[in-house]
LUMMARFI-597997 format. One record per residue (C-alpha): x, y, z; residue number from 1. Coordinates in Angstrom, 2 decimals, padded with zeros to 5 digits. Example, Ala and Ser with C-alpha at 12.3 -4.5 7.8 and 13.67 -1.06 7.14 Angstrom:
012.30;-004.50;007.80;1
013.67;-001.06;007.14;2
//
This chain:
017.93;031.51;155.43;1
016.80;029.42;151.92;2
018.16;032.57;150.15;3
021.45;032.04;152.02;4
021.88;028.45;151.70;5
021.47;029.14;147.63;6
024.44;031.75;147.82;7
026.66;029.19;149.89;8
025.31;026.37;147.26;9
026.53;028.96;143.98;10
029.32;029.88;145.60;11
031.22;026.49;146.00;12
030.32;025.45;142.58;13
032.31;028.72;141.39;14
034.96;027.96;143.67;15
035.16;024.07;142.25;16
034.90;025.37;138.73;17
037.77;027.80;138.91;18
039.68;025.10;140.74;19
039.21;022.75;137.98;20
040.19;025.22;135.34;21
042.85;027.15;137.09;22
045.59;025.45;135.27;23
044.12;025.96;131.78;24
043.97;029.50;132.68;25
047.33;029.51;134.11;26
048.67;028.60;131.34;27
046.96;030.64;128.74;28
047.72;033.92;130.37;29
051.35;032.89;130.56;30
051.99;031.98;126.98;31
049.81;035.66;126.32;32
051.82;037.45;129.15;33
054.93;036.13;127.41;34
053.99;036.50;123.96;35
053.56;040.74;125.11;36
056.25;041.12;126.94;37
058.63;039.31;123.90;38
057.07;041.19;121.50;39
055.22;044.00;122.85;40
052.10;043.37;120.92;41
050.08;045.79;123.37;42
051.70;048.81;121.43;43
050.62;048.07;118.13;44
047.88;050.35;116.56;45
045.87;046.90;114.82;46
042.76;044.22;115.96;47
043.17;040.61;116.25;48
041.01;038.14;114.18;49
040.99;034.30;115.06;50
040.59;031.65;112.95;51
040.79;027.75;113.84;52
042.91;025.47;111.95;53
043.86;021.89;112.01;54
047.59;020.74;111.84;55
048.94;017.96;109.34;56
052.26;016.72;109.16;57
053.62;015.07;105.96;58
052.76;011.61;104.89;59
049.65;012.64;107.09;60
046.05;012.50;106.12;61
042.90;014.64;107.13;62
039.62;014.12;106.10;63
036.93;016.24;105.84;64
032.63;015.55;105.05;65
031.81;018.00;102.09;66
028.08;019.67;102.24;67
026.31;017.52;099.83;68
025.79;019.74;096.68;69
028.72;022.37;097.12;70
030.02;023.73;094.00;71
033.09;024.93;095.08;72
035.36;024.39;098.06;73
038.19;027.02;099.57;74
040.83;025.44;101.43;75
043.79;027.87;102.89;76
046.84;026.55;104.27;77
049.62;028.51;106.53;78
052.92;026.12;106.87;79
054.34;026.81;110.13;80
058.46;027.04;110.39;81
060.34;026.58;113.74;82
062.73;029.23;113.82;83
062.75;032.69;112.68;84
064.64;033.23;109.18;85
067.02;034.50;108.64;86
067.04;035.30;105.33;87
064.72;038.38;104.00;88
061.54;038.45;104.92;89
060.48;038.61;101.47;90
062.19;035.09;101.41;91
060.44;032.13;100.13;92
059.83;028.32;100.87;93
058.12;025.80;098.67;94
055.37;023.20;099.47;95
052.51;021.32;098.13;96
049.14;020.05;099.21;97
048.24;016.81;097.94;98
044.79;016.53;098.39;99
041.78;013.42;097.00;100
037.89;013.75;096.45;101
036.34;010.80;097.36;102
032.68;008.85;096.92;103
030.71;008.04;099.47;104
032.19;004.40;099.05;105
035.76;005.56;099.74;106
036.84;005.41;095.77;107
038.79;008.22;094.41;108
037.56;010.75;092.08;109
040.38;013.21;091.62;110
044.04;013.13;093.00;111
046.75;015.78;092.22;112
048.35;018.02;094.19;113
048.42;022.17;094.63;114
051.81;023.64;095.10;115
052.25;027.04;096.69;116
054.85;029.30;097.16;117
054.73;030.83;100.74;118
056.08;034.08;102.16;119
056.06;035.87;106.25;120
055.14;039.25;106.22;121
056.66;040.88;108.70;122
056.07;044.46;110.26;123
058.35;046.73;111.85;124
057.76;048.65;115.28;125
058.56;052.27;116.28;126
061.66;050.47;118.27;127
062.76;048.57;115.65;128
061.14;045.27;116.96;129
059.36;042.60;113.83;130
056.16;041.53;114.37;131
054.61;038.50;111.68;132
050.97;038.67;110.33;133
050.18;035.48;112.01;134
051.05;034.11;115.29;135
049.93;031.50;117.76;136
049.59;032.40;121.54;137
050.47;028.84;122.55;138
053.02;027.19;119.90;139
056.71;028.42;119.48;140
056.10;027.66;115.42;141
055.88;030.55;113.01;142
053.09;030.38;110.45;143
053.85;031.47;107.09;144
051.14;033.60;105.25;145
048.23;031.80;103.96;146
048.06;030.33;100.58;147
044.44;029.62;098.96;148
043.19;026.66;097.04;149
040.20;026.95;095.18;150
038.33;023.76;093.89;151
035.80;024.00;091.15;152
033.59;020.57;092.26;153
031.03;021.10;089.02;154
032.95;018.13;087.72;155
033.17;016.55;090.71;156
029.17;015.85;091.50;157
030.06;012.59;093.40;158
032.54;014.08;095.87;159
031.50;013.28;099.43;160
034.93;013.40;101.20;161
037.70;015.60;100.89;162
041.28;014.00;101.88;163
044.42;016.58;102.58;164
047.96;015.84;103.12;165
051.53;017.53;103.32;166
054.19;017.47;100.71;167
057.19;019.22;100.79;168
061.20;018.89;100.22;169
061.99;021.63;102.65;170
063.14;021.07;105.76;171
062.20;024.27;107.23;172
058.33;023.54;106.79;173
057.59;020.92;109.75;174
053.63;020.94;109.23;175
051.09;023.29;107.28;176
048.15;024.41;109.31;177
044.80;023.96;107.41;178
041.19;025.67;106.96;179
038.37;024.42;104.85;180
035.38;026.39;103.91;181
032.23;025.61;101.67;182
029.43;027.88;100.61;183
026.83;028.17;103.29;184
023.38;027.67;102.47;185
021.06;030.10;103.24;186
017.18;029.83;102.21;187
016.11;032.82;099.89;188
013.04;033.28;102.33;189
015.31;034.02;104.98;190
017.63;036.50;103.23;191
015.51;039.59;103.75;192
015.22;039.10;107.74;193
019.28;037.93;108.17;194
020.74;041.22;107.44;195
018.75;043.01;110.48;196
019.93;040.28;112.33;197
023.76;040.17;112.16;198
025.57;043.06;114.63;199
027.49;046.01;112.64;200
031.08;043.72;112.68;201
029.72;041.14;111.04;202
028.04;043.15;108.71;203
031.53;045.16;107.98;204
033.30;041.57;108.17;205
031.08;040.12;105.34;206
031.68;043.14;103.08;207
035.21;044.11;103.77;208
036.00;043.44;099.64;209
033.54;046.09;098.87;210
034.86;049.54;097.76;211
031.77;050.77;100.12;212
030.82;050.57;103.52;213
027.38;048.30;104.81;214
025.20;050.86;105.31;215
025.86;052.37;101.30;216
025.10;049.15;100.31;217
021.84;048.82;097.95;218
019.70;045.80;099.26;219
020.54;043.63;095.69;220
024.13;044.17;096.98;221
023.31;042.96;100.46;222
021.44;039.84;098.93;223
024.53;039.20;097.07;224
027.30;039.19;099.98;225
024.70;036.85;102.22;226
023.90;034.87;099.22;227
028.39;034.11;099.23;228
029.26;033.08;102.42;229
031.74;030.44;103.04;230
031.23;028.22;106.06;231
034.02;026.26;107.54;232
033.86;022.75;107.33;233
036.24;020.70;110.43;234
037.57;016.92;109.97;235
036.33;013.70;110.63;236
037.57;011.77;113.86;237
038.20;012.79;117.55;238
040.53;015.63;118.64;239
043.57;014.21;120.31;240
043.26;011.20;117.99;241
042.51;012.02;114.88;242
043.26;015.64;114.36;243
045.11;019.03;116.20;244
043.01;022.14;116.42;245
044.73;025.33;117.34;246
043.82;028.99;117.33;247
045.04;030.91;114.59;248
045.55;035.31;115.23;249
045.87;037.33;112.63;250
046.51;040.81;112.96;251
045.17;043.90;110.43;252
044.49;046.93;110.24;253
048.63;047.28;110.66;254
049.50;050.93;110.21;255
053.25;050.24;110.82;256
056.01;049.66;107.61;257
056.29;045.95;106.02;258
059.65;044.90;105.96;259
059.12;043.46;102.19;260
057.63;046.70;101.14;261
061.53;048.07;100.86;262
061.45;050.28;097.81;263
064.84;048.63;095.66;264
066.20;051.46;093.77;265
065.17;051.13;089.60;266
068.17;049.30;088.24;267
069.90;046.75;087.65;268
071.21;044.07;090.26;269
074.65;043.01;090.40;270
076.82;040.46;092.48;271
080.32;038.72;092.51;272
078.35;035.88;090.73;273
075.68;037.93;088.52;274
077.04;040.29;086.29;275
075.46;042.99;084.39;276
075.53;043.72;081.12;277
075.17;046.82;079.67;278
074.19;047.41;075.95;279
076.13;050.34;074.25;280
074.32;051.56;071.06;281
076.13;051.92;067.97;282
077.20;055.48;068.15;283
078.76;054.85;071.46;284
079.40;058.38;073.55;285
080.48;059.01;077.22;286
079.24;056.19;079.71;287
078.62;056.98;083.32;288
078.15;054.55;085.97;289
076.15;054.88;088.93;290
076.02;052.22;092.15;291
073.73;051.94;094.82;292
073.42;050.17;097.91;293
069.67;047.23;097.38;294
068.15;050.19;100.32;295
068.39;053.27;098.16;296
071.63;054.56;099.76;297
074.87;055.35;098.26;298
077.70;052.88;098.49;299
079.68;053.92;101.30;300
082.72;051.46;101.71;301
085.20;051.03;098.83;302
084.04;048.20;096.25;303
086.02;046.35;093.88;304
084.71;046.28;090.23;305
085.61;044.46;087.25;306
084.49;045.62;083.82;307
084.85;043.70;079.92;308
084.07;045.51;077.29;309
083.13;043.96;073.85;310
082.74;045.35;070.74;311
081.78;044.34;067.09;312
084.95;042.37;066.27;313
086.96;039.67;068.38;314
089.48;041.98;068.78;315
087.72;045.07;069.75;316
087.63;044.39;073.56;317
089.36;045.60;077.02;318
089.50;044.92;080.44;319
089.54;047.43;083.54;320
089.77;047.21;087.79;321
088.19;049.99;089.31;322
087.32;050.26;092.67;323
084.26;052.62;093.99;324
084.63;054.85;096.72;325
082.70;056.90;099.44;326
081.96;060.36;098.20;327
083.68;059.61;094.68;328
081.99;060.43;091.52;329
080.37;058.14;089.42;330
082.62;056.25;087.15;331
082.74;057.37;083.40;332
084.12;055.59;080.34;333
084.43;056.91;076.62;334
083.07;053.43;074.75;335
082.06;052.89;071.40;336
078.80;050.49;070.80;337
079.08;047.13;072.11;338
078.31;045.71;075.75;339
080.30;046.46;078.59;340
080.12;043.72;081.27;341
080.57;045.09;085.11;342
080.83;042.49;087.85;343
081.26;044.39;091.48;344
082.66;042.56;094.32;345
079.43;042.30;096.40;346
075.48;043.22;095.54;347
074.79;046.46;094.24;348
072.21;048.82;091.96;349
074.13;049.95;089.24;350
072.59;052.44;086.46;351
074.28;053.05;083.37;352
073.67;057.01;081.91;353
074.87;057.46;078.22;354
075.61;061.27;077.67;355
074.26;062.45;073.70;356
075.44;065.08;071.37;357
073.20;068.18;073.19;358
075.02;066.72;076.28;359
071.76;065.50;077.82;360
072.53;062.08;079.92;361
070.36;059.20;079.19;362
069.94;056.19;080.95;363
070.05;053.08;079.09;364
070.18;050.44;082.37;365
067.89;047.60;080.34;366
065.25;046.28;081.22;367
065.08;042.28;082.55;368
064.03;039.92;079.38;369
061.48;038.24;081.14;370
060.73;034.33;080.11;371
058.31;032.16;081.54;372
058.95;028.37;082.20;373
056.83;025.62;083.82;374
058.04;023.17;086.43;375
057.66;019.78;084.66;376
056.68;017.66;088.31;377
053.46;018.00;086.52;378
052.92;017.30;083.15;379
053.38;020.10;081.07;380
051.58;019.70;077.42;381
051.19;021.69;074.63;382
049.18;021.56;070.72;383
051.47;021.09;068.10;384
050.57;022.99;064.50;385
051.81;021.42;061.01;386
051.87;023.96;057.50;387
050.51;021.37;055.07;388
051.26;018.17;057.16;389
054.75;019.49;056.68;390
057.12;018.89;059.78;391
057.12;021.44;062.64;392
060.25;022.93;063.99;393
059.93;023.21;067.67;394
062.46;024.32;070.57;395
062.73;022.83;073.89;396
064.49;024.79;076.58;397
065.53;023.11;080.02;398
066.98;024.59;083.11;399
066.90;023.44;086.58;400
066.77;025.47;089.77;401
069.75;025.32;092.33;402
070.40;025.64;095.58;403
073.66;027.61;096.50;404
075.90;025.15;098.26;405
074.83;021.96;096.69;406
076.16;019.97;094.73;407
074.46;019.67;091.18;408
072.97;016.90;089.91;409
072.36;015.43;086.64;410
068.50;016.07;085.53;411
066.31;014.48;082.24;412
063.17;015.27;080.73;413
060.94;012.88;079.46;414
059.31;014.20;076.53;415
056.29;012.31;074.00;416
054.76;012.76;070.85;417
050.97;012.14;070.90;418
048.57;011.90;068.25;419
045.06;012.99;067.98;420
043.98;009.57;070.10;421
046.39;010.85;073.10;422
048.07;007.97;071.78;423
052.12;008.19;072.53;424
053.72;007.55;069.43;425
057.60;008.40;070.25;426
059.80;009.51;073.34;427
063.35;009.73;074.61;428
064.91;012.21;077.60;429
066.52;015.46;077.65;430
069.43;016.38;080.16;431
069.66;019.66;081.44;432
072.87;021.71;082.29;433
073.95;021.48;085.83;434
076.06;024.46;086.17;435
074.56;027.96;087.39;436
074.06;030.64;085.26;437
075.61;034.17;085.41;438
073.05;035.88;083.08;439
069.33;034.36;084.37;440
068.35;034.52;088.02;441
064.82;033.61;089.36;442
061.99;036.26;089.25;443
060.90;036.98;092.63;444
062.90;033.96;094.34;445
065.11;035.86;097.33;446
066.26;032.62;098.94;447
069.81;031.20;097.49;448
068.97;029.73;094.71;449
070.27;030.16;091.16;450
069.06;028.62;087.83;451
071.25;026.88;085.00;452
071.34;027.89;081.63;453
068.79;026.44;079.25;454
070.03;023.99;077.46;455
068.20;023.78;074.08;456
067.13;021.26;072.12;457
065.84;021.40;068.87;458
063.08;018.95;066.93;459
061.23;017.94;063.60;460
058.10;016.27;064.60;461
056.07;014.65;061.97;462
052.55;016.04;060.90;463
051.01;012.91;062.58;464
052.03;014.35;065.87;465
049.68;016.66;067.34;466
050.76;017.02;070.45;467
054.35;017.34;072.92;468
054.37;016.53;076.42;469
056.98;017.12;078.90;470
057.12;015.52;082.52;471
060.50;015.45;085.04;472
060.88;013.31;088.20;473
062.15;015.93;089.96;474
060.30;019.32;091.19;475
063.29;021.77;090.26;476
063.23;021.43;086.31;477
061.62;023.62;084.33;478
060.39;023.64;080.63;479
059.74;026.03;077.97;480
058.56;025.61;074.13;481
058.97;027.52;071.14;482
058.19;026.95;067.73;483
058.62;028.44;064.10;484
056.99;029.14;061.28;485
057.60;026.18;058.43;486
059.25;028.08;055.32;487
060.66;030.51;057.75;488
063.64;033.76;056.68;489
065.51;035.10;059.19;490
066.04;038.49;058.82;491
069.39;040.54;059.82;492
069.11;044.20;059.82;493
072.97;045.08;059.48;494
074.89;046.82;061.49;495
072.01;047.78;063.50;496
071.40;044.17;064.85;497
074.86;043.80;066.07;498
074.28;046.30;068.63;499
071.35;047.27;071.05;500
068.89;050.07;070.83;501
066.94;050.66;073.82;502
064.57;053.23;071.92;503
063.71;050.43;069.81;504
061.81;047.34;070.84;505
060.45;045.84;066.98;506
062.97;043.07;067.58;507
063.16;040.27;064.99;508
061.75;036.84;066.49;509
063.39;033.86;065.54;510
061.58;031.34;067.69;511
057.84;032.07;069.01;512
056.36;031.13;072.38;513
054.17;028.10;072.84;514
051.39;028.80;075.99;515
050.95;025.07;077.59;516
047.66;023.69;076.87;517
047.05;023.43;080.86;518
048.43;026.90;081.48;519
045.79;027.44;083.64;520
046.01;024.21;085.60;521
049.82;024.81;086.16;522
049.26;028.72;087.29;523
046.97;027.59;090.02;524
049.44;025.17;091.07;525
051.83;027.42;091.80;526
053.80;025.65;088.85;527
054.88;028.87;086.58;528
058.55;029.98;086.99;529
059.68;033.69;085.81;530
063.57;033.98;084.51;531
064.55;037.21;084.48;532
067.56;037.43;082.08;533
069.75;039.58;080.34;534
071.92;040.34;076.86;535
075.28;037.84;077.16;536
078.31;039.27;075.47;537
079.89;037.88;072.54;538
082.32;034.77;073.58;539
085.75;034.73;073.10;540
087.46;032.49;070.84;541
091.23;031.89;072.42;542
092.34;030.70;069.01;543
091.30;033.14;067.55;544
092.94;035.62;069.62;545
096.26;033.67;069.01;546
096.21;033.71;065.40;547
095.79;030.13;065.69;548
093.09;029.76;062.73;549
092.45;028.49;059.44;550
091.06;031.00;056.39;551
089.58;029.69;053.44;552
088.09;031.82;050.71;553
085.75;031.13;048.47;554
085.29;031.25;044.84;555
081.62;031.50;042.69;556
080.79;028.17;040.10;557
080.23;029.88;037.61;558
082.62;032.62;035.75;559
082.01;035.90;037.19;560
083.31;039.69;037.18;561
085.50;039.59;039.35;562
088.14;042.88;041.02;563
090.95;042.92;043.36;564
090.70;045.43;045.93;565
093.38;047.28;048.57;566
091.74;047.71;052.39;567
093.18;048.61;055.58;568
094.49;045.30;057.47;569
092.73;045.78;060.94;570
094.29;042.63;062.65;571
097.38;043.26;065.36;572
099.13;040.10;064.19;573
101.46;039.23;061.09;574
100.06;035.46;060.23;575
102.82;034.16;057.96;576
100.39;032.51;055.32;577
098.49;035.29;055.42;578
102.21;037.69;053.92;579
101.44;037.04;050.55;580
098.00;039.16;050.68;581
099.01;041.98;053.06;582
100.84;044.58;051.78;583
102.85;046.97;053.39;584
103.68;050.76;052.25;585
107.09;051.77;051.88;586
109.28;054.36;051.96;587
110.19;055.94;048.30;588
113.71;057.29;048.21;589
115.54;056.00;050.82;590
116.68;052.42;052.29;591
114.55;050.57;055.01;592
114.98;047.41;056.75;593
112.47;044.36;055.72;594
112.17;040.90;057.07;595
111.22;038.57;054.23;596
108.99;035.36;055.47;597
108.42;032.54;052.62;598
105.23;030.66;054.12;599
104.77;027.02;053.75;600
108.81;026.47;053.87;601
109.87;027.69;050.96;602
112.86;029.19;051.10;603
112.66;032.23;048.16;604
109.99;034.57;046.85;605
109.16;037.16;044.98;606
107.73;039.88;046.06;607
105.23;042.35;044.03;608
105.21;045.98;044.32;609
102.25;047.65;044.12;610
102.09;051.62;042.91;611
099.05;054.21;043.37;612
099.21;057.67;041.94;613
097.53;060.51;041.23;614
099.26;061.04;037.67;615
098.43;059.15;034.74;616
102.10;060.39;033.13;617
104.94;058.62;032.93;618
107.95;057.81;035.51;619
111.19;056.19;035.82;620
112.21;053.67;038.79;621
114.51;051.71;040.23;622
114.74;049.09;042.97;623
117.42;047.85;045.28;624
117.87;044.81;047.52;625
120.88;044.37;049.38;626
122.65;047.13;047.16;627
122.37;045.65;044.18;628
120.24;046.92;041.44;629
117.33;044.48;040.56;630
114.81;046.12;038.76;631
115.18;049.41;036.33;632
112.40;050.75;034.14;633
109.59;053.46;033.82;634
105.85;052.73;033.52;635
102.81;054.87;033.16;636
099.44;054.99;034.81;637
097.60;055.91;038.04;638
097.66;052.14;039.31;639
099.87;049.16;038.55;640
102.07;046.31;040.29;641
105.87;045.16;039.56;642
107.14;041.83;040.28;643
110.70;041.66;041.73;644
112.47;038.68;040.88;645
113.26;035.98;043.71;646
115.15;037.04;046.74;647
115.63;034.48;049.71;648
113.98;034.77;052.26;649
115.51;036.57;055.67;650
116.37;040.03;056.58;651
117.15;042.63;053.46;652
118.10;046.26;052.84;653
116.04;047.63;050.25;654
115.06;050.42;048.44;655
113.21;052.17;046.00;656
113.72;055.28;043.84;657
110.85;057.05;041.36;658
110.40;060.11;040.22;659
106.79;059.84;039.93;660
105.64;060.33;043.36;661
102.67;058.37;044.82;662
102.12;055.16;047.20;663
104.36;052.00;047.26;664
103.46;048.70;048.70;665
105.27;045.60;048.94;666
103.95;042.09;050.46;667
105.71;039.23;052.31;668
107.23;041.68;054.89;669
106.90;040.75;058.42;670
109.13;044.07;059.48;671
106.34;046.61;058.86;672
106.86;049.86;059.81;673
103.67;051.75;057.83;674
100.97;051.19;056.52;675
099.17;047.42;056.47;676
096.69;046.34;053.93;677
094.98;043.09;052.40;678
094.49;042.60;048.77;679
091.59;040.79;049.11;680
089.55;039.51;045.37;681
085.28;040.05;045.30;682
082.93;038.83;043.14;683
080.18;040.84;041.42;684
076.86;040.27;042.55;685
074.08;041.32;039.50;686
071.43;043.27;040.10;687
068.13;041.77;039.41;688
066.96;041.22;036.01;689
063.88;041.90;034.92;690
062.44;039.50;031.77;691
060.84;041.50;029.04;692
058.23;038.36;028.53;693
057.09;037.27;031.95;694
058.30;041.08;033.37;695
058.94;039.15;037.09;696
062.24;039.43;038.78;697
064.83;036.69;037.70;698
067.74;037.02;040.77;699
070.85;037.06;039.14;700
073.16;035.19;041.94;701
076.45;033.86;043.28;702
076.85;030.52;044.10;703
079.39;028.63;046.41;704
080.31;025.10;046.99;705
081.20;024.46;050.79;706
082.25;021.45;052.16;707
080.58;021.31;055.83;708
082.30;018.97;058.57;709
079.89;016.78;060.13;710
079.11;017.57;063.42;711
080.93;021.27;063.72;712
079.51;024.45;064.01;713
081.17;026.67;061.26;714
080.57;029.91;060.47;715
081.20;031.69;056.82;716
081.70;035.61;056.88;717
080.76;037.49;053.82;718
081.72;041.27;052.97;719
079.50;043.12;051.03;720
081.19;046.56;048.51;721
078.70;048.40;047.27;722
079.81;051.56;045.01;723
080.39;054.86;046.39;724
077.29;056.42;045.20;725
075.42;054.27;047.06;726
072.37;055.72;049.64;727
070.13;053.15;050.06;728
069.78;049.91;051.40;729
071.01;046.24;049.76;730
068.81;043.81;050.68;731
070.99;040.40;050.13;732
068.88;036.67;050.29;733
071.36;033.38;051.39;734
069.91;030.27;050.61;735
071.51;027.19;051.65;736
070.81;023.46;049.80;737
073.11;020.46;049.81;738
073.65;019.22;047.12;739
073.07;015.31;047.19;740
070.02;014.93;049.89;741
070.76;013.43;052.84;742
069.44;011.06;055.01;743
066.38;011.81;057.48;744
067.70;014.23;059.73;745
068.39;013.09;063.70;746
064.48;013.65;065.43;747
066.77;015.71;068.30;748
069.26;018.34;067.26;749
071.40;020.35;069.82;750
071.36;023.15;067.74;751
069.93;024.82;064.45;752
070.70;026.51;061.06;753
068.75;029.06;059.59;754
068.55;027.80;055.51;755
066.59;031.26;053.92;756
068.22;034.28;055.27;757
067.72;038.28;054.56;758
070.77;040.70;055.31;759
069.18;044.37;054.87;760
072.66;046.45;054.38;761
072.87;049.70;055.31;762
075.90;051.71;053.18;763
078.58;052.32;055.61;764
080.62;055.56;054.79;765
083.96;054.26;054.68;766
087.71;055.49;053.12;767
087.60;054.63;049.74;768
089.36;051.52;048.60;769
091.40;051.58;045.44;770
090.20;048.73;042.70;771
093.42;047.52;041.65;772
094.21;047.40;037.60;773
091.56;049.91;036.83;774
093.32;052.98;036.56;775
091.41;054.92;039.16;776
088.59;053.48;040.09;777
087.52;052.98;043.79;778
084.86;051.53;046.45;779
083.85;053.21;049.16;780
081.86;051.57;051.92;781
081.99;047.65;053.11;782
079.63;045.38;055.77;783
080.53;041.78;056.76;784
077.55;039.43;058.00;785
078.16;035.88;059.05;786
076.14;032.42;057.86;787
076.48;029.56;060.52;788
076.38;026.08;059.04;789
075.70;024.53;062.81;790
076.10;020.82;063.90;791
072.13;020.15;063.36;792
073.43;020.08;059.20;793
074.82;016.54;058.15;794
078.14;016.95;057.00;795
078.78;017.35;052.90;796
078.90;019.56;050.35;797
076.64;022.21;050.01;798
075.51;025.09;047.68;799
075.25;028.72;049.14;800
072.94;030.54;047.50;801
073.61;034.70;047.18;802
071.33;037.16;045.37;803
070.44;040.36;045.38;804
066.96;041.20;046.13;805
066.39;045.15;046.47;806
068.56;047.74;046.25;807
071.71;048.79;044.99;808
074.54;046.11;043.78;809
078.20;045.83;044.69;810
080.55;043.08;044.97;811
080.78;039.54;047.91;812
083.59;037.99;049.10;813
082.83;034.99;051.13;814
085.54;032.71;053.37;815
085.56;030.83;056.45;816
087.72;031.23;059.57;817
088.50;027.94;061.46;818
089.52;028.27;065.04;819
092.49;026.09;065.71;820
095.05;023.97;063.93;821
094.45;022.37;061.09;822
096.48;019.96;059.07;823
097.05;021.52;055.67;824
099.13;019.94;052.05;825
100.93;022.12;049.55;826
102.63;021.92;046.45;827
105.37;023.96;045.84;828
108.10;024.48;043.36;829
111.44;025.34;044.74;830
114.02;026.96;042.25;831
117.97;026.72;042.95;832
118.51;029.96;044.79;833
122.02;029.44;045.13;834
122.96;029.34;041.10;835
120.72;032.36;040.41;836
//
């Protein structure tokens, strides 16, 4: 009887307990059922781990008591979003963990922020349904992938408490879950027995980072694993009042494919806002373009594409609008060396193939140009080095990340100069550009965000400054810093450096990137962002293309050997001010129409006629203008010239008769139907002279005087003409120096001029060019190079020293082209044409 009474009492207790916890069981069961019904998780070939987490909302602090003697702490956070993301599963969310370490009395030891870029790992089931790697059974929030913060406590030995808070500007992030772990303290005398008391599941979990299973570990390896365990640390306070806890479920051993493991085909990603630029090697050839979708499939719909090719000269370019159609062949073009910009109407992958001489197609799609930048919300410090206490040349690039659809805002970066005692010597502000870049993109970021083009600043930093610090009040500002060796000489290889050779990697750097002093800390805080850049096409100068520019030739200071040469005129337009130097090949033996134009308001001109012959013998000639004989006579030689009497500007009928053969040319003719040539004066560049007494090279040089306009970016154009038999490269040095010592340069400049340059020129085998007035001499090779005069140089007069360092000698022509319209003064003599 007593036995039945006990069973009755036990039954009553069980019923009471069941009745009390029935609502909890019902709610939990319904949640799990709803989850399984919606996600069909039971069909996944996986197992599940659980972990207790504590949630933190922005501006809320959670405090943990740290076990005494802890050498380090592990903090794992999972940010929460409240809706299924509409972007790619590889999208990125940014947030920050604000942490403080406290002493027992509550005073703060360290106060810092650790930045995270979080992703959401997703899996695709057999039926196409989507699963996430982390989830809650009783919450609609979606936890992002965990992010680890590892705190070294060796320098924070007084730490008794840890405080954590969430900071984020992303409206999608509601809160974050946090887990804190401290090293487990296991007594040495227990290590020998502890392994045998653990279950096989515990052992496998403990050694999951090992390449060997638990059964194959040595005794030493087992002890090492037991010594390096982590134990969870809970927050202080009362649950429900001071903190909230949840159970996080983590899928593991998943055999399904991850959505972010989509293999993007090799090539260049392009869309209507971010074109790609394909560098074409110097020789050019037949170019084929291949387009693919992001998922490696071929494009199946019609895709409009805009193409723009740029050559070496400003006039060398063309544009084309093409349409890629389904099942069509690759787009093919025959191109010369230069750059091809491709702008598709939607996002695709582009590969470019160039057919070589043997018919083989070579992929010339360039690799992205990677640039490392730092978020400047935290101070970014750089060490500066000074050669023999000279000023350091520093370049600072500033960018900002721009969210699509939002109006760009003006952003600035504060810079500070510090000395060895960390005392601030000087400082200021630097602004960033506000427009998104067409050619640079954020690496590893798939959110709809772009980055601005870099705004470069150049600094001359005095020797007493040993550190540069950059900081911004905004999180979206990126910085990186470069330096340049003192007395640096910029080297150019002509014409190789004008093109991009995909097989050559030995680029000549001019600025060398500096690594931040606190690079490691910035990396731990996710404060490093890589930028994927690409080559930029040349910038059009509309004034030059419209023939609105001022041309000026320069003459050396000293008396040097000079020659006149006649070369092809390749420009398409005939500028009036250039007509005295442009010669049109004229027919011999019959009449032709000519439009004589006088430049600068003159009403009459005296044309010059140049002849080039292959026979040295004597010959006769007669010149008729409007059926009137103006000149009659004879001459001799392979070359020569004849000046006609002045004739009024306007249309005339001209006839030249000669029994000497050869080619004849005349200037001032704006109605040219034959070949056009330009007469140019060039100056001899002497070879290096070796002193017999000192046995060293004394470089003879040409010195030109140039006036530079204040705050203007100007370009000088130089042409080098070498003899017909030149086979070796010529090395020419250029040095720019002010005539008078200018005032001290500003601390911050918007541009930079290399005052020491070396041009390594390869001889080009061109059509022989006659050297006028030399009876048959010719030149065959020519190359041009530019000498920039940028706005960082103060306005005033400068000397340009041009010298031959090595290689064959030749002739130099130096000129300047200024785009736009300029006021000009000219003095001329006007004759009484009517009286003639």
